[in-house]
MARSE-725762 format. One record per atom (N, C-alpha, C): residue in three letters; x, y, z. Coordinates in pm, whole numbers, padded with zeros to 5 digits, always signed. Each point is the difference from the previous one (the first is absolute). Example, Ala and Ser with C-alpha at 12.3 -4.5 7.8 and 13.67 -1.06 7.14 Angstrom:
REM MARSE-725762
ALA+01319-00569+00780/ALA-00089+00119+00000/ALA+00090+00120+00000/SER-00035+00105-00072/SER+00082+00119+00006/SER-00077+00109+00073/
This chain:
REM MARSE-725762
MET-00813+03241+00216/MET+00073-00041+00150/MET+00094+00112+00033/GLU-00015+00058+00054/GLU+00081+00103+00074/GLU+00124+00015+00009/GLN+00089-00150-00021/GLN+00117+00010-00060/GLN+00050-00058-00071/GLY-00149+00017-00101/GLY+00101+00001-00164/GLY+00015-00186+00015/GLU+00092-00013-00143/GLU+00015-00089-00038/GLU+00179-00095+00119/ALA+00059-00003+00023/ALA+00051-00011+00059/ALA-00027-00050+00149/GLY-00072+00125+00008/GLY-00067-00077+00149/GLY-00111-00119+00061/PHE-00052+00031-00170/PHE-00057-00139-00070/PHE+00019-00170-00006/ARG+00172+00038-00064/ARG+00118-00105-00064/ARG+00026-00055+00147/ALA+00064+00077+00122/ALA+00035-00022+00108/ALA-00095-00110+00074/LEU-00153+00062+00024/LEU-00095-00078+00052/LEU-00078-00117-00074/GLU+00039-00049-00130/GLU+00000-00090-00109/GLU+00092-00135+00107/HIS+00149+00037-00040/HIS+00078-00066+00062/HIS+00027-00002+00075/ALA-00094-00016+00151/ALA+00049+00044+00139/ALA-00135-00139-00021/ALA-00172+00032-00020/ALA-00034-00085-00068/ALA+00019-00156-00029/LEU+00090-00005-00127/LEU+00034-00074-00018/LEU+00076-00107+00053/ALA+00114+00031+00103/ALA+00141-00016+00071/ALA-00111-00078+00096/ALA-00156+00073-00029/ALA-00066-00085+00161/ALA-00082-00095+00000/LEU-00039+00033-00136/LEU-00074-00190-00026/LEU+00123-00081-00029/LEU+00119+00036-00029/LEU+00060-00140-00073/LEU+00007-00049+00200/ARG-00011+00100+00066/ARG+00047-00079+00130/ARG-00094-00066+00059/GLY-00126-00034-00082/GLY-00108-00058+00045/GLY+00023-00179-00112/PRO-00177-00033+00075/PRO+00072-00082-00129/PRO-00047-00035-00136/PRO+00047-00081-00068/PRO-00025+00007-00175/PRO-00102+00018+00000/GLN-00003+00072-00097/GLN-00131+00086-00087/GLN+00001+00012-00133/VAL-00078+00091-00043/VAL-00082+00017-00168/VAL+00037+00185+00025/ILE+00135+00019-00038/ILE-00004+00204-00006/ILE-00038+00052-00085/ALA-00061+00128-00061/ALA-00052+00050-00086/ALA+00138+00077+00013/LEU+00054+00036-00101/LEU+00127+00062+00017/LEU-00060+00184-00107/GLY+00022+00066+00012/GLY-00052+00120-00058/GLY+00125+00050-00133/GLY-00074+00040-00084/GLY+00131+00004-00112/GLY+00122+00064-00015/GLY+00041+00045+00103/GLY+00166+00138+00020/GLY+00069-00124+00119/THR-00055-00114+00115/THR+00065-00013+00063/THR+00116-00135-00066/LEU-00036-00053-00049/LEU+00149-00072-00116/LEU+00134+00136-00042/HIS-00063+00134-00030/HIS+00073+00068+00002/HIS+00107+00068+00123/GLN-00093-00018+00093/GLN+00090+00082+00058/GLN+00151-00028+00083/PRO+00081+00037+00030/PRO+00135-00096+00030/PRO-00026-00039+00147/GLU-00053+00091+00082/GLU+00005-00078+00117/GLU-00061-00111+00034/ASN-00120-00021-00122/ASN-00067-00114-00020/ASN+00030-00163-00058/LYS+00169+00004+00009/LYS+00029-00119-00163/LYS+00046-00137+00180/PRO+00096+00080+00055/PRO-00025-00078+00137/PRO-00152-00130+00065/LEU-00028+00084-00037/LEU-00178-00032+00092/LEU-00062-00139-00121/VAL+00023+00147-00133/VAL-00090-00042-00096/VAL+00089-00232-00050/ALA+00109+00055+00001/ALA+00079-00163-00002/ALA-00107-00102+00028/GLN-00016+00072+00170/GLN-00049-00139+00067/GLN-00154-00062-00042/LEU-00048+00065-00090/LEU-00143-00043-00116/LEU+00041-00143-00087/ASP-00101-00065+00007/ASP+00014-00018-00173/ASP-00139+00075-00075/VAL+00037+00068-00097/VAL-00074+00135-00071/VAL-00029-00063-00094/VAL-00137+00010+00015/VAL-00073-00008-00147/VAL-00057+00147-00069/VAL+00003+00012-00109/VAL-00020+00109-00042/VAL-00108+00007-00126/LEU-00119+00109+00043/LEU-00145-00031-00057/LEU+00095+00148-00068/THR-00064-00048-00125/THR-00002+00108-00206/THR-00101+00014-00054/ALA-00021+00115+00040/ALA-00101+00091-00116/ALA+00049+00105-00131/PRO-00059+00002-00081/PRO+00031+00111-00106/PRO-00020+00165+00039/TRP+00058+00055-00005/TRP+00012+00173+00026/TRP-00196+00008-00054/GLN-00038-00044-00061/GLN-00147+00059-00068/GLN-00101-00048+00129/LEU+00018-00153+00055/LEU-00036-00015+00118/LEU-00028+00073+00155/LEU+00166+00064-00010/LEU-00038-00001+00131/LEU+00020+00206-00019/ALA+00004+00025-00165/ALA-00024+00186+00073/ALA-00127+00009+00034/PRO-00112-00026-00052/PRO-00072+00086+00037/PRO-00049-00030+00158/ARG+00049-00133+00077/ARG+00009-00004+00182/ARG+00052+00089+00061/ILE+00195+00040-00045/ILE+00064+00100+00039/ILE-00057+00116-00056/GLN-00054+00008-00043/GLN-00051+00163-00069/GLN-00114+00048+00093/ALA-00100-00057+00002/ALA-00091-00015+00084/ALA+00006+00010+00162/SER+00150-00016+00086/SER+00056-00020+00104/SER+00054+00168-00025/ASP+00027+00053+00171/ASP+00051+00132+00046/ASP+00135-00092+00060/ARG+00065-00074-00051/ARG+00139-00075+00077/ARG+00113+00098-00095/PRO+00093+00069+00137/PRO+00070+00118-00065/PRO+00069-00036-00056/LEU+00076-00121-00089/LEU+00059+00033-00102/LEU-00030-00058-00178/SER-00126+00018+00034/SER-00116+00011-00114/SER-00001-00012-00176/ALA+00072+00156+00081/ALA+00084+00061-00165/ALA+00059-00037-00083/GLN+00075-00081+00062/GLN+00144-00094-00003/GLN-00016-00136+00006/ALA-00109-00057-00002/ALA-00009-00132+00009/ALA+00026-00074-00192/GLU-00055+00043-00084/GLU+00048-00050-00130/GLU+00142-00005-00009/ALA+00122+00075+00091/ALA+00137+00004-00010/ALA+00048-00117+00048/LEU-00063+00058+00166/LEU+00051-00124+00056/LEU-00027-00149-00002/PHE-00167-00060-00084/PHE-00073-00126-00041/PHE+00078-00054-00100/ALA+00121+00117-00116/ALA+00120-00028-00072/ALA+00122-00015+00056/ALA-00020+00030+00092/ALA+00174+00021+00082/ALA+00028-00118+00029/ARG-00126-00137+00083/ARG-00018-00028+00096/ARG+00023-00178-00075/GLN-00069+00022-00092/GLN-00067-00102-00071/GLN+00177-00107-00048/ALA+00129+00001-00027/ALA+00033-00066+00038/ALA+00054-00073+00152/ALA+00060+00102+00054/ALA-00027-00071+00169/ALA-00108-00070+00066/ASP-00124+00057-00074/ASP-00132-00147+00058/ASP+00041-00078-00068/ALA+00023-00001-00096/ALA-00017-00142-00062/ALA+00212-00091+00081/ALA+00056+00022-00017/ALA+00055-00078+00043/ALA-00048-00007+00177/ALA-00035+00038+00024/ALA-00013-00009+00185/ALA-00064-00124+00015/GLY-00082-00079-00075/GLY-00007-00097-00033/GLY-00096+00003-00077/PRO-00091-00213-00036/PRO-00102-00016-00102/PRO-00106+00116+00057/THR-00071+00009-00190/THR-00054+00129+00008/THR-00131-00094-00086/VAL-00156+00117+00116/VAL-00093-00109-00079/VAL-00126+00120-00070/PRO+00048-00015-00135/PRO-00106+00072-00051/PRO-00157+00042+00031/VAL-00051+00103+00081/VAL-00146+00010+00017/VAL-00097+00051-00055/ALA+00052+00036-00121/ALA-00102+00102-00084/ALA-00122-00144-00118/GLY-00096+00028+00035/GLY-00107-00101+00039/GLY-00050-00063+00125/LEU+00097-00016+00091/LEU-00082-00077+00058/LEU-00086+00028+00153/ASP-00025-00111+00017/ASP-00090+00050+00150/ASP+00101+00051+00085/PRO-00047-00009+00143/PRO+00103-00055+00107/PRO+00020-00145+00038/ASP-00046-00072+00003/ASP-00041-00104+00021/ASP+00073-00069-00102/ALA+00035+00009-00152/ALA+00073-00087-00040/ALA+00144+00047+00026/VAL+00041+00139+00015/VAL+00099+00097+00036/VAL+00066-00103+00079/ALA-00087+00008+00127/ALA+00057-00062+00125/ALA+00000-00155-00051/ALA-00019-00066-00022/ALA+00054-00148-00073/ALA+00073-00031-00098/ARG+00056+00057-00114/ARG+00096+00079+00000/ARG+00123+00027+00072/VAL-00049+00069+00093/VAL+00204+00044+00102/VAL-00054-00166+00067/LEU-00050-00002+00004/LEU-00049-00134+00150/LEU+00140-00111-00109/ALA-00013-00039-00065/ALA-00016-00101-00148/ALA+00212+00061+00039/LEU+00048+00081+00009/LEU+00113+00030-00015/LEU+00097-00039+00121/VAL-00124+00088+00074/VAL+00101-00020+00193/VAL+00015-00208-00006/GLU-00131+00001-00034/GLU+00037-00206+00015/GLU+00096-00030-00107/ALA+00020+00009-00076/ALA+00115-00010-00101/ALA+00092+00004+00074/ARG+00090+00157+00054/ARG+00083-00011+00029/ARG+00082+00151-00157/ALA-00074+00051-00060/ALA+00069+00018-00099/ALA+00083+00073-00069/TRP+00035+00047+00143/TRP+00139+00025-00065/TRP+00083+00001+00160/THR+00119+00065-00030/THR+00142-00004+00122/THR-00014+00120+00107/ARG+00080+00001+00087/ARG+00054+00113+00067/ARG+00157+00037-00040/
């Protein structure tokens, strides 16, 4: 992106705000969305379920991409873990297929397993 990370984050914020004006839905947030101060009021409107995976599972996926922050990915991963875990209930996804992950998320949503 020609506008760099700042431009990406501005677009991300605008997209999240637009989605929140729509009907209830599942929104998959990017890894940095929870950590941007301008997104805090928007994220506060959401019931967040955090999907977790060990670095060893994520590293090959990230290293195979051309993401602008891929060189810093491991440090970002480590720095974000505590805040991510505090954002809502977590679902460890290692070894699960997408249907199993979805079933666990749905069970949490149906149980309303968190408070805002």
